[in-house]
C-alpha positions as CSV (number, residue, x, y, z in Angstrom):
1,M,103.4,5.9,25.3
2,T,105.5,7.6,22.6
3,T,107.9,10.5,23.2
4,E,105.6,12.8,21.2
5,E,102.6,11.8,23.4
6,L,104.6,12.3,26.5
7,N,105.7,15.8,25.5
8,S,102.2,16.7,24.6
9,L,101.1,15.6,28.1
10,F,103.8,17.7,29.6
11,D,102.7,20.8,27.6
12,K,99.1,20.2,28.6
13,K,99.9,20.0,32.3
14,F,102.1,23.1,32.2
15,K,99.7,25.3,30.2
16,G,96.5,24.2,31.9
17,E,97.7,23.9,35.5
18,V,101.2,25.0,36.2
19,L,101.4,28.3,34.4
20,P,98.2,29.6,35.9
21,Y,99.6,28.7,39.4
22,I,102.8,30.5,38.7
23,E,100.8,33.6,37.5
24,K,98.8,33.5,40.7
25,H,102.0,33.9,42.7
26,L,104.0,36.0,40.3
27,K,102.1,38.9,38.7
28,R,102.7,39.5,35.0
29,N,104.1,43.0,34.9
30,E,107.0,45.0,33.6
31,F,109.2,43.7,36.4
32,A,108.7,40.1,35.6
33,E,108.6,40.5,31.8
34,P,112.0,39.0,30.9
35,I,111.1,35.8,32.7
36,Y,107.6,35.5,31.2
37,Y,109.2,36.2,27.8
38,Y,110.9,32.8,28.0
39,I,107.9,31.1,29.5
40,D,105.7,32.3,26.7
41,N,108.2,32.0,23.8
42,F,110.7,29.2,24.5
43,H,109.4,25.7,24.4
44,L,110.8,23.7,27.4
45,R,110.2,20.1,28.4
46,T,108.3,20.9,31.6
47,F,108.8,17.5,33.2
48,R,109.9,19.2,36.5
49,S,106.2,20.0,37.2
50,A,104.4,17.5,35.0
51,L,105.8,14.2,36.4
52,P,105.0,14.9,40.1
53,I,101.4,16.0,39.0
54,I,101.0,12.8,36.9
55,I,102.2,10.6,39.8
56,A,99.8,12.3,42.2
57,E,96.8,11.9,39.8
58,N,97.5,8.3,39.0
59,E,98.5,7.1,42.5
60,G,96.0,9.0,44.6
61,Y,98.4,11.5,46.3
62,N,97.6,15.1,47.1
63,K,97.8,16.9,43.7
64,E,98.1,20.3,45.3
65,L,101.4,19.3,46.8
66,A,102.7,18.3,43.4
67,L,101.5,21.5,41.9
68,I,103.3,23.6,44.5
69,I,106.6,21.8,44.3
70,G,106.5,21.5,40.5
71,S,105.5,25.1,39.9
72,A,108.3,26.4,42.1
73,S,110.8,24.2,40.4
74,E,109.7,25.2,36.9
75,L,109.9,28.9,37.8
76,I,113.4,28.5,39.2
77,F,114.5,26.8,36.1
78,Y,113.2,29.5,33.8
79,I,114.9,32.1,35.8
80,A,118.2,30.2,35.6
81,L,117.9,29.9,31.8
82,V,117.6,33.6,31.6
83,Q,120.7,34.1,33.7
84,D,122.6,31.3,32.0
85,D,122.3,32.9,28.6
86,F,123.7,36.2,30.0
87,I,126.6,34.4,31.7
88,D,127.4,32.3,28.6
89,R,126.9,35.4,26.3
90,D,124.5,33.4,24.1
91,K,122.5,35.8,22.0
92,M,119.8,33.2,21.1
93,R,117.7,30.9,23.1
94,G,116.4,28.5,20.6
95,D,114.7,30.6,17.9
96,I,114.3,33.7,20.0
97,E,116.6,36.5,21.2
98,S,118.1,35.9,24.6
99,A,116.3,37.9,27.3
100,Y,119.4,40.0,28.1
101,V,119.7,41.0,24.4
102,K,116.0,41.9,24.2
103,F,115.6,43.7,27.5
104,G,119.2,44.7,28.3
105,P,121.5,42.9,30.8
106,E,120.8,45.2,33.8
107,R,117.0,44.9,33.6
108,T,117.2,41.2,32.9
109,I,119.4,40.3,35.9
110,A,117.4,42.5,38.2
111,S,114.2,40.9,37.0
112,S,115.6,37.5,37.6
113,D,116.2,38.3,41.3
114,Y,112.8,40.0,41.5
115,C,111.1,36.9,40.3
116,Y,112.5,34.7,43.0
117,A,109.9,36.3,45.2
118,G,107.4,34.3,43.2
119,V,109.2,31.0,44.1
120,Y,108.9,31.9,47.8
121,N,105.3,32.8,47.4
122,I,104.6,29.4,45.8
123,L,106.5,27.4,48.4
124,R,104.7,29.2,51.2
125,E,101.5,27.3,50.1
126,L,103.0,24.1,51.7
127,Y,102.3,25.4,55.2
128,G,99.6,23.4,56.9
129,R,99.6,20.8,54.1
130,V,102.6,18.7,55.3
131,S,104.1,18.1,58.8
132,E,106.7,20.6,60.1
133,K,109.4,18.0,59.7
134,S,108.6,17.4,56.0
135,L,108.2,21.1,55.5
136,L,111.6,21.8,56.9
137,S,113.1,19.1,54.8
138,I,111.6,20.4,51.6
139,Y,112.8,23.9,52.3
140,E,116.3,22.7,53.1
141,N,116.3,20.7,49.8
142,F,115.2,23.7,47.8
143,N,117.9,25.7,49.4
144,S,120.5,23.1,48.7
145,A,119.2,22.7,45.1
146,H,119.5,26.5,44.6
147,R,123.2,26.4,45.7
148,K,124.0,23.5,43.5
149,L,122.4,25.1,40.4
150,Y,124.5,28.2,40.7
151,R,127.5,26.1,41.8
152,S,127.3,24.6,38.3
153,F,127.5,28.0,36.7
154,L,130.5,29.0,38.8
155,S,132.2,25.6,38.3
156,E,132.0,25.9,34.5
157,L,133.5,29.4,34.7
158,I,136.2,28.4,37.2
159,R,137.2,25.2,35.4
160,S,136.9,26.5,31.9
161,F,139.8,25.5,29.6
162,D,141.0,23.2,32.4
163,S,142.6,20.0,31.0
164,T,143.0,18.5,34.6
165,I,139.2,18.2,35.2
166,K,138.1,14.7,35.9
167,T,135.1,12.8,34.5
168,H,133.4,12.6,37.9
169,E,133.8,16.4,38.3
170,V,132.1,17.0,35.0
171,E,129.3,14.6,35.9
172,Q,128.8,16.5,39.2
173,I,128.5,19.8,37.2
174,H,125.9,18.1,35.0
175,L,123.9,16.9,38.0
176,D,124.1,20.4,39.6
177,K,122.8,21.9,36.3
178,T,119.8,19.6,36.3
179,I,119.1,19.7,40.0
180,Q,115.7,21.3,39.8
181,G,114.2,18.3,38.1
182,T,115.7,15.9,40.6
183,N,114.8,18.1,43.5
184,S,111.2,18.4,42.3
185,M,110.7,14.6,42.2
186,Y,112.5,14.1,45.5
187,C,110.5,16.8,47.4
188,A,107.3,15.5,45.8
189,G,108.2,12.1,47.3
190,I,108.7,13.6,50.7
191,A,105.4,15.5,50.5
192,F,103.4,12.5,49.2
193,S,104.8,10.3,52.0
194,D,104.9,13.1,54.6
195,D,108.3,11.6,55.5
196,P,111.7,13.1,54.8
197,N,113.3,9.6,54.9
198,S,110.7,7.8,52.8
199,E,111.7,5.1,50.4
200,L,109.5,6.7,47.7
201,A,111.5,10.0,47.9
202,E,114.8,8.2,47.6
203,S,113.6,6.1,44.6
204,L,112.3,9.1,42.8
205,K,115.6,10.9,43.5
206,S,117.7,8.0,42.0
207,Y,115.4,7.8,39.0
208,S,115.8,11.5,38.4
209,E,119.5,11.7,38.9
210,N,120.2,8.9,36.4
211,L,118.0,10.5,33.8
212,A,119.4,14.0,34.5
213,L,122.9,12.8,33.7
214,A,121.8,10.8,30.7
215,G,119.8,13.8,29.4
216,Q,122.7,16.2,29.9
217,I,125.1,13.9,28.1
218,K,122.6,13.7,25.3
219,N,122.4,17.5,25.2
220,D,126.2,17.7,25.0
221,I,125.9,15.7,21.8
222,Y,123.1,17.8,20.4
223,D,125.0,21.0,21.2
224,I,127.6,20.1,18.6
225,T,125.3,18.4,16.1
226,R,121.7,19.6,15.7
227,Y,122.1,22.9,17.7
228,S,125.6,23.9,16.6
229,K,124.3,26.5,14.1
230,K,121.9,28.1,16.5
231,R,124.1,28.1,19.5
232,G,127.4,28.3,17.7
233,F,129.4,25.8,19.8
234,S,128.6,27.8,22.9
235,D,130.4,25.4,25.3
236,F,133.5,25.3,23.1
237,K,133.6,29.1,22.9
238,N,133.4,29.5,26.7
239,G,135.9,26.7,27.3
240,Y,133.4,24.6,29.2
241,I,134.6,21.0,29.5
242,N,131.5,18.9,29.0
243,Y,131.2,15.1,29.0
244,L,132.3,14.7,25.4
245,L,135.4,16.8,25.9
246,V,136.5,15.2,29.1
247,S,136.0,11.8,27.4
248,L,138.1,12.9,24.5
249,M,140.8,14.2,26.8
250,R,140.9,10.8,28.5
251,E,141.5,9.1,25.1
252,L,144.4,11.4,24.2
253,R,148.0,11.2,25.4
254,N,148.1,15.0,25.7
255,P,144.8,16.4,27.0
256,D,146.1,19.9,26.7
257,K,145.7,19.5,22.9
258,V,141.9,19.8,23.4
259,V,142.3,23.0,25.4
260,D,144.7,24.4,22.8
261,M,142.2,23.7,20.1
262,L,139.4,25.4,22.1
263,K,141.5,28.5,22.7
264,N,142.4,28.6,19.0
265,K,138.7,28.2,18.0
266,K,139.3,25.0,16.1
267,Y,135.8,23.7,16.8
268,E,135.2,21.7,13.7
269,E,138.6,20.0,14.2
270,I,137.5,19.0,17.8
271,V,134.2,17.6,16.4
272,S,136.3,15.5,13.9
273,L,138.5,14.3,16.6
274,I,135.4,13.3,18.7
275,E,134.2,11.3,15.8
276,E,137.6,9.7,15.1
277,K,138.0,8.6,18.8
278,K,134.4,7.3,18.8
279,I,133.4,9.5,21.7
280,Y,129.8,9.5,20.7
281,E,129.8,5.7,21.1
282,L,131.4,6.0,24.6
283,A,128.7,8.6,25.5
284,Q,125.9,6.3,24.3
285,K,127.3,3.4,26.4
286,K,127.1,5.7,29.5
287,I,123.6,6.7,28.7
288,D,122.6,3.1,28.1
289,S,124.0,2.1,31.5
290,L,122.2,5.0,33.3
291,T,118.9,4.2,31.7
292,K,119.2,0.5,32.4
293,D,119.5,1.4,36.1
294,V,116.4,3.5,35.7
295,S,114.4,0.6,34.4
296,V,115.3,-1.4,37.5
297,I,114.2,1.5,39.7
298,I,110.9,1.8,37.9
299,N,110.1,-1.9,38.3
300,K,110.6,-1.7,42.0
301,L,108.3,1.3,42.5
302,R,104.9,0.4,44.0
303,F,103.1,2.3,41.2
304,G,100.4,1.1,38.8
305,P,101.2,0.2,35.2
306,K,100.0,3.6,33.8
307,T,102.4,5.6,36.0
308,K,105.3,3.1,35.3
309,D,104.6,3.4,31.5
310,I,104.9,7.2,31.7
311,L,108.1,7.0,33.8
312,L,109.6,4.5,31.4
313,A,108.6,6.7,28.4
314,W,110.5,9.6,29.9
315,C,113.5,7.2,30.4
316,E,113.4,6.3,26.7
317,A,113.1,10.0,25.7
318,N,116.4,10.7,27.5
319,K,118.0,7.6,26.0
320,K,117.2,7.9,22.4
321,I,119.6,10.1,20.3
322,N,118.3,11.0,16.9
């Protein structure tokens, strides 16, 4: 399966099944408008919901469980995007105005909190469909994922312009940022097995964590290449130390030089230094290592060839930089 075919499948699952399920539990009205504005107008890779649904369909698991967990995860992520743009002061999300610009910051933030009621409404549908033990585990994991997501926002702010930050700390921020995709797959594994300690859940978690980190490093590259004009070096302006910057610091005798360049808004010079020190190549090696581990995980899963082909296609989509 090609990346284009996979993305088309994700879109089909979201528009045909996930979005109607979200709308069932979160009414479209003026209170939820800033969130639905992104859902309707910003094209997102909706793997958080699509992959669990695809696994359920192909492997004979309860599809309703996948729909519940995936829809809740997708809604949380859209809410977080709206808040992230406000925190980062980004005026554009892709080709559209950021929600806080269009609707005003006060209304947008209040709407974000309001829409979390929709998440709780969706997760409530798990009652009676899994054991109490599994239900408690899924709720605890959603709670933990929620903390980690917002911990990533706070960590970026607290550690901004910080030349002492370590690579493993940046990687943790990246994993926290992308926790909703990992949590969706992990909780789906718990629900499918009806066992909080299932081998399936752990395998899907490892698969997702590796791809989450690979995909985030890839996004760090795109933010200063293909998206630089739209986003205007957003991370650099905010002083957020991403994977490329921490790797660059590690290659320099004086890591404070990078922070000084950030503070003096010498963004193009930083990009040139990244190219000179071959940081893109170092990042690609990390991505290759992560995706190689993913291939091993996929081969060990007791899934049919159709499911494995889709999981591998998503792996390749996170690996390929173009």
